[in-house]
FIROMI-142440 format. One record per residue (C-alpha): x, y, z; residue in one letter. Coordinates in steps of 0.001 Angstrom, whole numbers, padded with zeros to 6 digits, always signed. Layout:
N
XYZA;...
END
This chain:
758
-029715-015340+014730M;-026553-015840+012373I;-024487-018454+014883R;-028161-020237+015144A;-028184-020366+011537W;-024853-021897+011051I;-025567-024199+013507L;-028617-025461+011676L;-026646-025655+008169L;-024196-027717+010067A;-027113-030191+010681A;-028172-030418+006932V;-025370-029776+005358L;-025202-032421+002262W;-021577-033098+000866M;-022485-035553-001613P;-020322-037745-003121A;-018461-037445-006464K;-021107-036955-008968A;-021782-036116-013191Q;-022940-032733-013514F;-025196-031326-016634K;-027007-028427-018069G;-027407-025443-020302R;-026104-021558-020564I;-029137-019941-022134L;-029062-016268-023208I;-031970-014544-021626E;-035114-014114-023650G;-034477-016940-026346T;-033517-020425-025940Q;-030313-020253-027708Q;-027684-021729-025661G;-024037-020039-025638M;-020924-021998-027058A;-017766-021726-024888S;-018646-020666-021615V;-017002-022304-018958R;-018304-024411-016033V;-016847-025822-013258S;-017366-027793-010476D;-014746-026125-008419G;-011723-028859-009549L;-012669-029518-013509N;-013191-026729-016297V;-015176-027768-019083T;-016646-025261-021921L;-019789-025630-023342T;-020857-026962-026870D;-022513-025260-030050A;-026156-025785-027728Q;-024756-024364-025042G;-024946-027586-023118R;-021995-028671-020269Y;-021034-032098-018612I;-018623-032092-015979L;-017230-035108-014199P;-017435-033592-010098G;-015030-034655-007743H;-014820-035757-003953P;-015197-031903-002724K;-017486-030402-004836Q;-020062-028335-003478R;-021116-025494-006401F;-021305-025734-010004V;-020413-021907-011377F;-019960-020485-014605I;-016988-017875-015451T;-019247-015163-016760T;-018362-014251-020426P;-017717-010628-021791A;-020289-008668-022663G;-022953-010784-019929F;-024051-011063-016636R;-026110-013634-014824T;-029682-012774-014434T;-029222-014488-011063E;-025885-015914-009384T;-022967-017086-011409F;-022927-019980-008716W;-025610-022814-007786Q;-025307-025099-004895R;-024981-028758-005351V;-028263-030678-004351D;-028809-034175-005069S;-032331-034016-005945T;-031205-031987-009232R;-030139-033584-012410K;-029454-029903-014102E;-027619-026542-013333Y;-028933-024117-016061D;-027839-020845-016349F;-029026-017855-017840T;-026904-014890-019445L;-028041-011344-019891R;-026055-008860-022557P;-024307-006002-020902M;-022835-003162-022438V;-019126-003104-021051Q;-016570-000260-020924T;-013465-001675-019126G;-014253-000365-016122K;-014624-001653-012736F;-014797-000480-008971L;-013098-002008-006056R;-013840-001894-001897I;-011973-003631+000530T;-011864-004343+004217D;-015456-002571+004831T;-015325-004365+008200E;-018780-003202+009058T;-022696-003850+009730W;-023590-000326+009821R;-024506+001643+006499Y;-022963+004916+005837D;-022354+007243+003637A;-019533+005192+001337W;-022339+002837+000414V;-024668+005425-001191T;-021173+007140-002525D;-020636+004239-004681L;-024562+003634-005299K;-024486+007259-006744E;-021260+007107-008376Y;-022734+003852-010554V;-026158+005633-011393Q;-023926+008534-012880T;-021076+007181-013949E;-021377+003227-014740G;-018982+000785-014635A;-018745-003193-014813D;-019163-004791-011761F;-017618-004199-008168L;-015456-006322-006499V;-014623-006291-002655H;-011319-007991-001346T;-011957-009498+001837G;-012951-008743+005649D;-016471-008185+005100I;-016185-008947+007938C;-017539-011719+010649Y;-021116-012773+011015E;-022561-009615+011237K;-020932-007868+008922G;-021241-010437+006126M;-024965-010410+006747A;-024991-006707+005877F;-023177-006605+002722H;-025045-009833+001474A;-028165-007716+001897D;-027497-003829+001404Q;-024139-004321-001120V;-025066-007049-003713N;-025755-007248-007414T;-029404-005930-007119S;-028812-002998-004333T;-025598-001858-006128M;-026876-001838-009761G;-024143-003788-011087L;-022317-007413-010783P;-020968-007573-007149T;-018432-009882-006327Y;-016571-010916-003215Y;-013412-012301-002120C;-013195-014146+001196I;-010590-012721+003770G;-009333-013826+007090N;-011901-012358+009027H;-014910-013675+007110D;-013584-017586+008135L;-016033-017406+011146V;-017434-020614+013546K;-019051-022950+011925G;-018911-026440+010509P;-016016-025173+008412Y;-014629-021807+007813G;-016257-020667+004660E;-019294-022228+005363A;-021408-018902+006004L;-019841-017448+003503Y;-020470-019853+001114E;-024127-019653+001712S;-023958-016017+001019L;-021406-015189-001871F;-020711-018598-003390G;-017387-020318-003831P;-014565-018872-002660V;-012402-018990-005599F;-013819-018395-009670Y;-013390-016572-012289S;-015226-014189-014639F;-014239-012285-018135D;-015424-008530-018689A;-014341-006039-021508G;-011137-007735-022403K;-009728-009237-019548V;-009883-012616-017145H;-010261-011851-013929Y;-009840-014824-010878I;-010440-014420-007693V;-008142-016788-004814T;-009161-017180-000849P;-007261-016213+001775M;-005630-019473+003106L;-006087-018999+006445H;-007862-017034+009134G;-009713-016580+012145D;-011516-019915+011221Y;-010268-023058+009509K;-011496-023421+006181P;-012119-026911+004032S;-010336-025360+001217Y;-006468-026025+000973T;-003815-024367-001045A;-003829-027436-003367D;-007199-027304-004417D;-007211-023740-005319V;-003980-024475-007605Y;-005461-027512-009085Q;-008923-025588-009799W;-006241-022393-010988L;-004666-024275-013539K;-007033-025921-014953N;-009307-022546-015688D;-006431-020880-016860L;-005847-023935-019544A;-009351-023280-020786K;-009053-018991-020175A;-008667-017326-024016D;-004575-016935-023729P;-004687-013552-025740S;-006576-011807-022616K;-004744-010706-019792P;-005418-011613-016508V;-005955-009942-013492M;-006142-011578-009646I;-008230-010570-006559F;-007510-012022-003415S;-007401-010935+000005H;-003413-010470+000296D;-000744-009925-001530L;+000645-014042-002267L;+004179-012447-003043T;+006653-009554-002980Y;+009009-010549-005624D;+008847-010218-009439S;+007632-013921-010092L;+004060-014949-009107F;+004314-018592-008789M;+001700-020611-006977Y;+003386-024027-006296K;+004600-024624-009391D;+002575-023028-011650L;+004145-019759-013150N;+001135-016663-013337L;+003524-014461-015346N;+003228-016639-018075E;-000651-016250-018195H;-000196-012756-018942R;-001126-011807-015444L;-000971-008273-015366K;-002163-007184-011803A;-003218-008310-008261W;-005548-006665-006560I;-005432-007107-002853Y;-006739-005579+000587G;-005650-006824+003903H;-003362-004424+004769W;-005071-001396+005152H;-002917+000740+003330I;-003097+002967+000087N;+000345+001415-002090Y;+000895+000207-005575A;+004156-000893-007438R;+005388-002893-010165K;+006964-005801-009232H;+010453-005893-011427G;+010480-003939-014778N;+007551-004062-016640N;+006034-006934-014316G;+003000-007809-012156V;+001148-004638-011003L;+000269-004946-007269S;-002640-002788-005935I;-003528-002727-002210C;-006360+000434-000862T;-007357+001743+002430A;-011121+000728+003694P;-013858+002276+001722A;-015721+002533+005311A;-012675+004254+007457D;-009556+005202+008243G;-006691+002579+006782G;-004328+000992+009442I;-001726+003094+008639D;-003485+006346+008199N;-004230+006079+004683S;-007427+007999+003322A;-011041+005920+002991C;-011559+005407-000600N;-012703+002948-003408F;-011151+002539-006713E;-011995+003339-010361V;-009502+000786-012559F;-009920+001597-016596Q;-008676-001571-018501T;-008269-002575-022356D;-006042-005162-023883Q;-003275-004493-022745S;-003779-004326-018830G;-004655-001564-016513I;-004613+001641-018138T;-005514+004265-015369N;-006147+003776-011309I;-007593+006606-009655H;-009143+006732-005946K;-012554+007857-004857K;-012439+009712-001500Y;-015644+008682+000648T;-017902+010841+002440Y;-016278+014111+000538V;-019807+015627-000834H;-020077+018867-003064R;-016911+020322-001596N;-015786+023779-003700L;-013332+026457-001974V;-011289+029167-004194T;-008555+030979-002589R;-006964+034167-004715Q;-003278+035388-004790T;-002377+038878-006609V;+001072+039103-007870Q;+002662+040950-010127G;-000746+042919-011558G;-003123+039359-011747K;-005379+037332-009495R;-005018+033851-009433S;-007456+031509-008729L;-007248+028116-006988S;-010513+025944-006535V;-010247+022963-004811N;-013475+021136-006216A;-014410+017773-005380Y;-017444+015379-004733H;-016959+011594-003925A;-020238+010078-005559A;-018875+011861-009140G;-016537+013703-011040T;-015768+017222-011318V;-015629+017965-015246E;-016145+021780-015571Q;-015040+025089-012811V;-015875+027781-014028T;-014729+031306-012299A;-016815+034729-013470R;-016238+038156-011883V;-019328+040357-011266F;-018741+044331-010885D;-020901+045993-007600K;-024234+046308-010538Q;-023877+042411-011112G;-022612+043035-014281N;-020475+040470-015402Q;-016959+041411-016382L;-015242+038392-017033Q;-015769+034445-017194S;-012829+031825-016794L;-012718+028334-017382A;-010170+026611-015093L;-007696+023956-015807K;-007572+020719-013798P;-004319+020388-011779V;-005196+017456-010108T;-007953+015469-008771D;-009248+017736-006287W;-007358+021331-007379N;-008110+023431-010675W;-006522+026582-011353R;-006644+030096-013676G;-005830+033931-013837E;-008031+036816-013615L;-007096+040572-013568P;-006088+041985-010478A;-008888+044559-010710G;-010822+045928-007836A;-010740+044285-004246K;-014415+044841-003750D;-015596+042883-006696F;-017613+039475-006535T;-016570+036053-007736L;-019151+032760-008747T;-017334+029407-009022T;-019166+026450-010347E;-017894+023340-010516A;-020194+020591-013066R;-020359+017042-012671L;-020461+014466-015036R;-024360+013769-015033G;-024665+017393-015361G;-025366+018954-011443E;-023788+021890-010632V;-021756+023112-007152I;-022335+026435-006993F;-020423+029303-004558K;-020555+033192-004417R;-017048+034683-002445D;-015996+038610-002147T;-012762+039076-004323L;-010302+040948-001109Q;-007644+041430+000242N;-005991+038331+001784T;-002993+037029+003890T;-002308+034455+001160L;+000804+035509-000458Q;+000851+032655-002554W;-000159+029085-003372T;+001571+026284-006005T;+000513+023152-007378N;+003024+020208-007688V;+000117+018025-009712K;+000356+015244-007402G;-001341+014865-003901N;+000661+016037-001048I;-000196+013643+002383W;+002397+013783+005385R;+004770+015598+004208S;+005442+019022+005031T;+007058+022445+003619P;+011113+022169+004193L;+012363+025595+004084L;+016256+025934+003096A;+018235+028051+000607E;+015225+030372-000006G;+013819+027535-001244K;+010779+025058-000261I;+011158+021454-000580F;+008039+019192-000547I;+006966+015483-001483G;+003950+014000-003211S;+002390+010553-003267I;+000799+008133-006305D;-001024+005732-004609D;-001990+004482-007559E;+001164+004074-009891Y;-000020+006616-012115N;+003594+008192-012057H;+002807+011502-010333H;+005238+011359-007467S;+007946+013597-007116S;+010423+016058-005026I;+009597+019294-005974S;+011572+022611-005004A;+009547+025748-004646L;+010985+029824-004499D;+009850+030704-000975A;+009093+034401-001668A;+007177+033760-004871T;+005862+029900-004740G;+007459+029423-008560K;+008215+025535-009304L;+012227+025845-009442L;+012419+022196-010661W;+010521+018573-009510Q;+012407+015196-009235Y;+009838+012138-010542P;+010560+009615-007769T;+009851+005733-008032G;+006967+005808-005658N;+005265+007915-003031S;+007138+010351-001180I;+004678+009913+002166K;+006160+011622+004622N;+008949+014711+005284I;+011932+015127+003858L;+015574+016742+005224A;+018451+018751+004586Y;+021529+018970+005104K;+025232+020309+003310N;+023075+021704+000154G;+021351+017717-000237L;+017387+017371-000231V;+017409+013966+000943I;+013680+011290+000837G;+012866+008068+000902T;+010053+006623-000645D;+007207+003959-000109A;+009666+001166-001542E;+012589+002080+000996G;+014523+003685-001634V;+016316+007080-001065T;+017234+010248-003112Y;+019716+012473-002437A;+018962+015484-004426L;+021225+018711-005108E;+019190+021632-003590A;+020157+023913-006222A;+019363+021729-009071T;+017321+018713-008575G;+020292+016713-009957K;+020409+013152-008177L;+023696+013360-006050R;+022982+009588-005193W;+020281+006544-004650K;+020193+004004-001917H;+018091+001186-002766E;+017287+000426+001079G;+016759-004065+001809P;+012774-003346+001960M;+011767-007039+000530T;+008755-007332+001733S;+005302-005136+003474L;+004117-002769+004890P;+005528-000054+002817A;+007525+002679+004130Y;+005419+005353+005170I;+007315+007503+007682S;+010104+010416+007010G;+013774+010002+007471G;+015829+012528+009874I;+019296+014003+009788I;+021498+014480+012848S;+025170+015127+012044G;+026260+013464+009045D;+023982+010955+009072T;+020878+010225+007441Y;+018176+007925+009310Y;+015334+006085+007566T;+013795+002790+007098G;+012025+000911+010061A;+012216-002814+010995A;+014788-004997+009575K;+015401-001795+007032F;+016161+000794+009441L;+019777+002243+008430E;+021777+004740+009353A;+023515+006424+005893L;+026393+008838+005441N;+024379+012024+003797V;+026920+013128+001408N;+027590+009436-000011T;+024596+007470+000614G;+026808+004294+002589K;+024967+002687+005269P;+026822+003133+008410L;+024606+000171+010245W;+021529-001676+009793R;+018883-002880+012029N;+019239-006540+013110T;+017474-006498+016391A;+013660-006073+015936W;+011301-006735+013174G;+007512-007246+012058G;+004827-004279+012782G;+002636-002507+010462E;+003665+000557+008431G;+003919+003885+010905T;+003655+007462+010314T;+005413+008256+013143A;+008940+010406+012141V;+011727+009028+014066M;+013207+011277+017156A;+016695+012087+017590I;+018338+013671+020930Q;+022462+013284+021506D;+023287+009781+021497T;+019175+008416+021931L;+017352+007389+018385L;+013533+006667+019171A;+012499+004569+016215V;+008361+003316+016099S;+006703+000317+014678S;+003062+000317+014217N;+001104-002559+015958W;+004596-003570+017593N;+006837-000894+019924A;+008430+002167+020468L;+012223+001203+020550F;+014958+003404+021865M;+018356+003131+020023H;+022120+003965+020030Q;+022476+006651+017383A;+025885+005484+016582A;+025764+001968+016356T;+022029+001283+015887G;+022316-000694+019219K;+018977-001500+020592L;+018427-000136+024221L;+015280-000906+025275W;+011590-001213+024228K;+008072-001005+024830R;+004416-001700+023717S;+002693-001411+026501D;-000012+001341+027657G;-000825+001597+024227G;+002434+002559+022805I;+002808-000682+020690R;-000318+001597+018540F;+002246+004200+016387R;+000845+006617+014455S;+002337+009422+016432S;+005866+011138+016323P;+007471+011058+019892P;+008992+014146+020895V;+012286+014621+023135F;+011784+017805+025312A;+013672+018981+028699D;+015067+015652+028871G;+012028+013542+028521R;+010143+011509+026011L;+006581+012701+025280Y;+005001+009332+023387V;+001328+008839+022596C;-000523+005443+023041G;-003737+004356+022117I;-005288+006881+024634N;-002382+007764+027422I;+000091+010415+026731L;+003113+009056+028467H;+006026+011037+029654I;+008903+008517+029646I;+012586+008670+030672D;+014702+008260+027541P;+017628+006638+029041A;+015517+003654+031244T;+011978+003840+028944G;+010368+003860+032450R;+006944+006394+032756T;+007128+008688+034521T;+004184+010615+034420D;+001196+010114+032250S;-001796+012374+031134I;-005303+010452+030301L;-007084+011874+026944V;-010339+011331+026421P;-009627+010541+022589D;-008125+007663+020909G;-004420+009474+020243L;-004123+007784+016573K;-003384+010643+014453T;+000290+011757+012779M;+000236+014957+014792A;+003461+014977+017258A;+002807+015831+020625P;+003229+020080+021083V;+005302+020953+023843I;+005436+024829+024443T;+006134+026680+027766D;+003236+026521+029307K;+001257+023763+027510L;+001173+019585+026159I;-000592+020026+023527I;-002105+016357+022015V;-004301+015654+018784S;-007255+012953+018792G;-008655+011321+016114A;-012643+012314+017017E;-012588+015330+019096K;-009884+017554+017819G;-007126+018930+020150L;-006332+018693+023827F;-004469+020882+025825A;-002893+020427+029569F;-000894+022574+031393H;+002597+021562+031626R;+003166+022029+034885N;+000245+020266+036764T;-000983+018112+034041L;-004389+019175+033995Q;-006810+019859+031451P;-006279+023486+029712A;-009000+023520+027055W;-010177+021661+023978Q;-010669+022614+020734F;-012971+020714+018448K;-012846+021465+014353P;-015894+020615+011951G;-015993+017031+010603E;-013505+015847+008801A;-013784+015717+004852L;-012987+011751+004360F;-011161+009404+007289Y;-007741+008357+007559S;-006830+007525+011253A;-007145+004006+012169P;-010740+002659+011779Y;-012155+006301+012181S;-015639+006601+010719K;-018704+009512+011299P;-018594+011161+013644S;-015112+012440+013583S;-013340+015824+013831A;-009849+014602+012835T;-006499+016530+013309I;-003523+014897+011469E;-001243+017655+010952S;+000784+018802+014164T;+000277+022239+015336P;+002439+024972+015132L;+002933+026870+017943Y;+004467+030524+017535H;+004093+033840+019465D;+000849+033101+022011G;-000650+031191+019031K;-001462+028003+017838I;-002049+027426+014313Y;-003251+023765+012961A;-004939+022424+010158A;-007591+020047+010290A;-009227+017193+007887L;-012030+019310+007907D;-010360+021575+004859G;-009471+024579+007233N;-006633+026208+009470V;-007549+027140+012332Y;-005273+030231+014589V;-005767+029747+017979L;-004893+031627+021342D;-002996+029266+022878A;-003930+030549+026173A;-007355+029959+025603T;-008423+027840+022781G;-010634+030093+021089K;-010682+030528+017646V;-008756+033585+016447L;-009826+033074+012770K;-009275+030319+010106H;-008839+030030+006362Y;-010674+027414+004032A;-008637+025609+001959L;-011469+022804+001363G;-008823+020245+001027S;-007804+018243+004348P;-004500+018830+005638V;-001683+016121+006951F;+001749+017089+007137G;+002807+020074+010125P;+002615+023888+009531V;+006109+025287+009647T;+007307+029137+010116R;+009963+031164+008627E;+009806+035087+009407G;+006508+036743+009220D;+004895+033828+007193R;+003307+030279+007772I;+003635+027414+004928Y;+001337+024182+004493L;+000372+021977+002183A;-002876+019952+001250D;-003966+016736-000374F;-005191+018566-003613A;-001315+019239-003560G;-001246+023128-003186N;+001748+024393-000967V;+000061+027747+000545Y;+002578+030720+001854A;+000240+032811+004539F;+001280+036221+006017K;+000823+036179+010052I;
END
């Protein structure tokens, strides 16, 4: 139907010659015109006079007349009107609205299916409000654009809704953007809201060729900025990042000189933010709201708060998490500590209260817990009797209360500590009687760090702030804890004190962000990917070699693997590469059999390399790269979990159906374990229904310890896959489960590190 409509459009589309345009901007309910409103024909920009009137000269490529909606107003219909030879004037009506400087952003939804992420957005707007919603592209293809135009618009969402055009929104037709224009209007335009001037620029290339050029955008952009209020900060929405450099240049137009504060983009399906130079432009990318990111980033929409200075706060709302509330308790030193994970995607948890009751129902104590992260709240109660009852209430903004009742009893949880930042793929690293862990900050709110905890008590010993997110594992050697952040910067910290011993600025000069983890062999730390894959001296940070053999690909969570002289390195959407560890020489690469999709780390075991393809586990000869055997898995192997090789089993993790165990001697199925539905989705393109395990399970003493995105840790019988027990955490777990002695250690997305007695 859509394609037929495009053919009809091609037949009736009229591209007028240059013509003059005029009209008036009115305030709703009055005949009063509004002065100084910017109006454009796609090239020229003019201001309305005191009566709200304007005249535009037109130009050969004109297709729209559109306005820059002024701050404090919204249009009663669209901000654009298509040029029509039968019309003499193009009038627009504005409606006053209260604006707070807050807006919402989604991107790369790439769906034509209605799902809970749409409802989450609607409910958030109803309870918390915002000035506008913007979608930064890849809506996607004909069916996706039709769905969004019908279901995610100004009327259905309850606030002005804007769109950017992405590469997959340039579709077959008389020209690439024809369908987009019929549904969403011009592909470049601007509007004001709060104290900020916002500009939308288009993707310059895509699946089909657009009719516009970079020069068309440039000429209009110059004219728009020339008429903009120079005191207002500028933020630009676009489907892709303009530059990784500190200067944002559009041809010879220096956007930094026009108070550019932020470049907000999509395209990469990743959660990543960075400052371009000291006090420079902030660029922000985010994963889709509808499904998991290409690099296993969690699905979300973003909430921005702005003022005259630019962005003052950004936080993500992780879609699909609904009224989630779980309490964990520990007893130490005569006190009972409470940790509550409380989260709701469509609203904000404003208050968490814990109440203790005796057997007769008498309230003994009430405690207002303190927020630590966007998920976690904490407080302390007297140890008391073990059979007391605890109730927990999480109050949402708007008045709704989430309620849970628990019995206070003995627990295998020894301690839990929050590091005041979300924890993604980093896992507890044990050394020197301490636990080291990295945290993330995908909004550039300065919450990323490397932390040291006392392994016996969980006490926070020191915390070192990093420039960007520590996405993945840390490494330890010679009294140093070493980790690399998302900008490719490596930090070597004294394990005892947290003091910086050395810092290495990696040669990362472009996207994708670095989301893997470095490993140590001997006195060499291996880090980076593609052209900034490097070997560094552990003690000095001095580079020993740098990869020159290959580049490209997307970011991968797959940690490198090393055995003897061989170093296995991954690049997502590219290949698995085998290097000579001492020199960096490339020995072979594999991209067939789904191996190019690299989220899962390769694993050396018994002279073989176990590698997950998209739905095949390859057993590879490390010397030659040849597959010697394989297992077809009835699920997508696109999680961050590495294959687990025991004496009898091979265990892999699928994105939708959980764990699959195979007999190691026959490669035949042994058992399958499916956890609950994920609280949110992170494996690439995963969405409901998916029961995902991103965390590499731990095998110990005949048991499998598996942490899932449903917020639970499961203890399974290794022989049968049967659940022996489980622990509810109330937040997804991404990092592998680790063990020392009679304890297992793990960390959840809420920023909590846990020690359980086994």
